[in-house]
Steps between C-alpha positions, in 0.01 A plus 500: 500500500346227267747593224794453741356169619462382141855606416658324798265188448639467143848534620432248768344247279769512232787494749348220703427290185856561367674415816286195569561374135871547512517333844289213396724442192812514697394282781320227294683493169857627581795277564480595870407863619794717544434687839655812362283509187191407711577787745533755222174387320312536838668836581419630150126397536476647853643834368171544328264285705577673842433858381188372305366390847638757711435831317112445461490398873638834594213672319219266609544224765283226355703519175788308669273213562355515151846516332632211709199291385556608133871397534426159648220438251728601220790272620244204540356566163833502336599163658164344393549631147856384466400144614208498265726582205748242607230234504397618156844456365561171668176357331624599156539174293825605354652540843375137607636335180892525490522868608739431806763335265479785260529759783793315644676492165414861444641595839823303439561668174447845653742396788752404245455836323513692834867378545604728217318788643604454871840340489763774434740250363256353238391857415867585423575176323179507300385866453270402201271307730387834646529718185156516317665663202615136416223343293509168693476681845207705364327191390566351849338791666188465274489148573509569873207749453301245292557227764394721789186617305413127408545398869254755613248485208246227452470355155868554407754219426725537810695186432592611138600852650727338751653289226556810282670665820736210534583518135559867522722476802712226327525721193607806705759286683656374175505858351672625819758215489377330809671147515243231447387305810613122488219268401337325798594131541 
C-alpha cells in the first residue's frame, strides 16, 4: 500500500508539474493559445493525473483526498516557481539594458530564415538555404545555436551573437544565390 501511494504520488507530481508548466507557457508566452493545442496538453496531463488520483482511492478512501491535495499543491508550487524564475530573469542587468532591441532583431533574423524552411517555393528556389552540407548554411546553424545560447545565458555577449547570426544569414543567402534586398531609403 505505501509503495503504491508513493508510485502514484510521484506520477501525479510529475504529470501535474509538467502539465502546469506547459499550459502556463502557452497561455502567458505564446502568440495566443490555440484551443486545440491547449485541449491536447490538458488531455495528455489528465491521462496520468486522473488514474494517479483514482487508483489509490479504490484501495484506500482517504488516498483520493490526499492525492487531490498533492496535485493542487504541485500545480500551485509550479506556478509560484515559474513566476519566481521569470522575476529573476527580468531583473538581470543585460535584459534591462538594450536586450529588447537585440531580441527583436534576433527574432526578425530567425523569421527571415524560417521563410526558407516553411515556404515551399523558397525551398525549391534556394535549396542550399536548408542544406547543412553547404559551409555557409552550416555556419548559419551554428550562429543560430550560439545566439540562442547567449540569449539564455547570463554573462555572454548576446548582441555580438545576434550580429554574427545576421552576417551568417547574409553569407548563406549570397552563397545560395538569393537576390540581395534593395537598400532601405
